[in-house]
C-alpha positions as CSV (number, residue, x, y, z in Angstrom):
1,M,20.0,82.6,-65.8
2,S,21.0,86.1,-64.6
3,A,23.0,86.7,-61.4
4,D,20.0,88.6,-60.0
5,D,17.5,85.8,-60.7
6,F,19.9,83.2,-59.1
7,K,20.3,85.5,-56.1
8,K,16.5,85.5,-55.7
9,Q,16.5,81.7,-55.7
10,L,19.1,81.6,-53.0
11,Q,17.2,84.2,-50.9
12,A,14.2,81.9,-51.1
13,V,16.2,79.0,-50.0
14,N,17.5,81.0,-47.0
15,A,14.0,82.2,-46.2
16,A,12.7,78.6,-46.2
17,L,15.5,77.1,-44.0
18,A,16.5,79.8,-41.5
19,P,13.2,79.5,-39.5
20,D,13.8,75.7,-39.3
21,F,17.2,76.1,-37.7
22,T,15.8,78.6,-35.3
23,A,13.0,76.1,-34.4
24,V,15.5,73.4,-33.6
25,G,17.3,75.6,-31.2
26,K,14.1,76.7,-29.4
27,A,12.6,73.2,-29.1
28,K,11.8,72.3,-25.5
29,T,10.7,68.7,-25.5
30,T,11.8,65.5,-27.2
31,S,8.8,65.6,-29.5
32,D,9.5,69.2,-30.4
33,I,13.1,68.4,-31.2
34,S,12.1,65.5,-33.4
35,A,9.4,67.6,-35.2
36,A,11.8,70.5,-35.8
37,L,14.6,68.2,-37.2
38,G,12.1,66.4,-39.3
39,K,10.8,69.6,-40.9
40,L,14.3,70.8,-41.5
41,S,15.1,67.5,-43.3
42,T,12.0,67.8,-45.4
43,D,12.5,71.4,-46.3
44,A,16.2,70.9,-47.2
45,A,15.2,68.2,-49.6
46,A,12.5,70.4,-51.1
47,Q,14.9,73.3,-51.6
48,V,17.3,71.2,-53.7
49,S,14.8,71.2,-56.5
50,Q,14.5,75.0,-56.2
51,I,18.1,75.6,-57.2
52,S,18.4,76.1,-60.9
53,D,20.2,73.6,-63.1
54,N,21.3,76.5,-65.2
55,P,22.9,79.0,-62.8
56,P,25.3,81.8,-63.9
57,T,28.4,80.2,-65.5
58,N,30.8,81.5,-62.9
59,V,29.0,79.7,-60.1
60,V,28.0,76.4,-61.7
61,A,30.5,74.4,-59.6
62,A,29.5,76.1,-56.3
63,A,25.7,75.7,-57.1
64,T,26.3,72.0,-57.7
65,E,28.2,71.8,-54.4
66,L,25.3,73.6,-52.6
67,T,22.6,71.2,-53.8
68,A,24.8,68.2,-52.7
69,A,25.3,70.0,-49.3
70,L,21.6,70.4,-48.8
71,K,21.0,66.7,-49.3
72,T,23.7,65.9,-46.8
73,L,22.2,68.5,-44.3
74,G,18.8,66.8,-44.6
75,S,20.4,63.4,-43.9
76,A,22.2,64.9,-40.9
77,A,18.9,66.2,-39.5
78,D,17.4,62.8,-39.9
79,D,20.3,61.1,-38.1
80,E,20.0,63.5,-35.3
81,K,16.3,63.1,-35.1
82,A,16.9,59.4,-34.3
83,T,18.9,60.4,-31.1
84,A,16.4,63.0,-29.9
85,G,15.7,62.4,-26.2
86,S,19.0,60.6,-25.5
87,K,22.1,61.9,-27.2
88,V,20.5,65.3,-27.6
89,C,17.7,66.2,-25.3
90,A,17.3,70.0,-25.5
91,G,17.0,72.3,-28.5
92,V,20.2,74.0,-27.7
93,S,22.2,70.7,-27.9
94,A,20.4,69.6,-31.0
95,A,21.2,72.9,-32.8
96,A,24.8,72.7,-31.6
97,A,25.2,69.1,-32.9
98,L,23.6,70.0,-36.2
99,S,25.9,73.0,-36.6
100,R,28.9,70.7,-36.5
101,S,27.4,68.1,-38.9
102,D,28.9,67.2,-42.2
103,G,25.9,68.8,-43.9
104,A,26.4,72.1,-42.1
105,N,30.1,72.1,-42.9
106,Q,29.4,71.4,-46.5
107,V,26.8,74.2,-46.8
108,R,29.2,76.7,-45.2
109,T,31.9,75.6,-47.7
110,A,29.6,75.9,-50.7
111,V,28.5,79.4,-49.5
112,Q,32.2,80.4,-49.3
113,H,32.8,79.2,-52.9
114,L,29.7,81.0,-54.1
115,V,30.9,84.3,-52.6
116,A,34.4,83.7,-53.9
117,A,33.0,83.3,-57.4
118,D,30.8,86.4,-57.1
119,P,30.7,88.7,-54.1
120,A,27.1,89.6,-55.0
121,Y,26.1,86.5,-53.0
122,T,27.7,87.8,-49.8
123,N,25.2,87.4,-46.8
124,V,22.6,85.8,-49.0
125,L,22.7,82.3,-47.5
126,T,23.0,82.7,-43.7
127,F,20.7,80.0,-42.5
128,V,23.5,77.7,-41.2
129,P,25.2,79.2,-38.2
130,A,28.8,78.9,-37.3
131,A,29.8,75.6,-35.6
132,V,28.8,75.7,-31.9
133,Q,30.7,73.6,-29.4
134,D,29.0,71.7,-26.6
135,Q,28.8,73.2,-23.2
136,N,29.4,71.2,-20.0
137,R,27.5,73.2,-17.3
138,R,27.1,71.6,-13.9
139,L,25.5,72.6,-10.6
140,T,27.2,72.1,-7.3
141,S,26.3,68.7,-5.9
142,G,23.4,69.0,-3.4
143,T,21.8,72.0,-5.2
144,V,18.1,71.8,-4.3
145,L,16.0,72.5,-7.4
146,R,12.6,72.3,-5.8
147,R,12.3,72.9,-2.0
148,A,9.7,71.3,0.3
149,S,9.1,71.2,4.0
150,G,9.0,68.1,6.2
151,P,10.9,65.9,8.6
152,G,12.4,63.4,6.0
153,K,15.9,63.0,4.6
154,L,17.0,61.2,1.5
155,T,20.7,60.3,1.2
156,I,21.8,59.8,-2.4
157,H,24.9,58.0,-3.7
158,T,25.7,58.4,-7.4
159,A,28.0,56.4,-9.8
160,D,29.7,57.9,-12.9
161,E,26.9,60.3,-14.1
162,D,25.4,63.5,-12.9
163,A,21.8,63.0,-11.9
164,V,18.7,64.8,-10.7
165,I,16.5,62.9,-8.3
166,T,12.8,64.1,-8.2
167,L,10.3,62.9,-5.7
168,T,6.6,62.9,-6.6
169,K,3.6,61.7,-4.6
170,V,2.8,58.1,-5.5
171,G,1.0,57.9,-8.9
172,S,1.6,61.6,-9.6
173,K,4.0,63.3,-12.0
174,T,3.9,66.6,-10.1
175,P,7.4,67.2,-8.6
176,V,7.5,67.9,-4.8
177,T,11.2,68.2,-4.3
178,S,14.3,67.5,-6.3
179,V,18.1,67.7,-6.0
180,Y,21.1,67.8,-8.3
181,V,23.9,65.3,-7.5
182,R,27.2,65.2,-9.3
183,A,28.8,61.9,-10.4
184,S,30.6,59.8,-7.8
185,S,29.4,61.7,-4.9
186,T,27.0,61.6,-1.9
187,T,24.5,64.2,-0.9
188,E,21.5,64.6,1.3
189,L,18.1,66.0,0.4
190,N,16.5,67.3,3.6
191,N,13.0,68.6,4.4
192,V,11.2,65.8,2.6
193,P,7.5,65.9,3.6
194,G,6.2,63.0,5.7
195,A,4.4,61.1,2.8
196,T,5.1,58.3,0.4
197,F,6.9,59.1,-2.8
198,D,8.0,57.8,-6.1
199,A,11.6,58.6,-7.0
200,Y,12.5,59.5,-10.6
201,I,16.1,59.8,-11.8
202,A,17.3,61.9,-14.7
203,Y,20.9,61.3,-15.9
204,G,22.7,63.5,-18.3
205,S,25.4,66.1,-19.3
206,D,25.3,69.9,-19.4
207,W,22.6,71.2,-17.1
208,D,20.7,74.1,-18.6
209,S,19.3,76.1,-15.6
210,T,16.9,78.1,-17.8
211,A,15.4,74.9,-19.3
212,H,15.7,73.1,-16.0
213,A,17.1,70.0,-17.7
214,F,20.2,68.2,-19.0
215,T,20.8,68.9,-22.7
216,R,22.8,65.8,-23.7
217,D,23.2,62.1,-23.0
218,C,19.9,61.9,-21.2
219,T,18.3,58.8,-19.7
220,F,15.3,58.7,-17.4
221,S,14.3,56.0,-14.9
222,K,12.1,55.4,-11.9
223,A,12.8,53.4,-8.7
224,D,10.7,50.3,-8.6
225,S,10.1,50.9,-4.9
226,T,8.2,53.7,-3.1
227,F,9.6,55.7,-0.2
228,D,7.6,56.4,2.9
229,F,9.1,59.4,4.8
230,S,6.4,59.5,7.5
231,S,8.5,57.6,9.9
232,N,11.8,56.8,8.1
233,D,14.7,58.4,6.3
234,W,16.0,56.7,3.2
235,E,19.1,56.0,1.3
236,L,19.2,55.8,-2.5
237,T,22.3,54.2,-4.1
238,L,22.4,54.6,-7.9
239,Y,24.9,51.7,-8.5
240,K,24.9,48.0,-7.8
241,V,25.7,47.0,-4.2
242,A,25.8,43.7,-2.5
243,N,22.4,42.6,-1.3
244,G,20.9,45.8,-2.8
245,N,17.1,45.7,-3.5
246,L,16.6,48.7,-5.8
247,T,15.8,48.4,-9.5
248,E,15.5,51.3,-11.9
249,V,12.8,51.0,-14.5
250,P,13.4,53.0,-17.7
251,V,11.0,55.9,-18.3
252,D,10.1,57.5,-21.7
253,P,11.5,61.1,-21.8
254,N,8.1,62.5,-22.6
255,Q,6.6,60.7,-19.5
256,A,9.2,61.8,-17.0
257,P,8.2,64.5,-14.5
258,P,10.0,67.9,-14.7
259,P,13.0,68.0,-12.3
């Protein structure tokens, strides 16, 4: 096979996989993340068979390395798909984790070896970005994300995780008011309307203000009690206390209301 023909094969591989990486980073929901990672895994496996078994002699070793790297990349995408909604819960964190995976590292190394063997392959395979480190963005405790108007007050005590508490009318998933509370702190959510609410709690790391969500280590729950603010203020303690009567019920990430 000529160098030009092999270059065209590599360009086709890049054209197939670059949009998949972009889709992972842009995914908004857990189901979107899972779908994007699943497609990347499938497409990476498909591209293995598109790489010739008879590449130019000077890049045989690097081409073999690349096919193995694509298989590892597909496996990494599958592994990450299994953690969508918990360990990674936004496209940006999924893309960052994938960029640091063994598969991504192996692809970058194979590309370096291809270019070292023949500079004609420079900038041909660019679908794997540079490794991206996790961020740890946090809001000030007590930051109100959704404001309401009313006489009620909710005092919140957190344990060892940052959390967002969202109040919705009973039986509704439409948020009325919500507040960000840092780990191991106490804050007050004022101006709660005089009505009865469900309380949803989202825990996680790295708050993305644009996506209005945590990007990593996410769990979602709902208090098993309702809160009537028509005549009472309430206190919500998110850790075990003596004689406490609050239980948190796990909620599927796709069923949790937006904070």
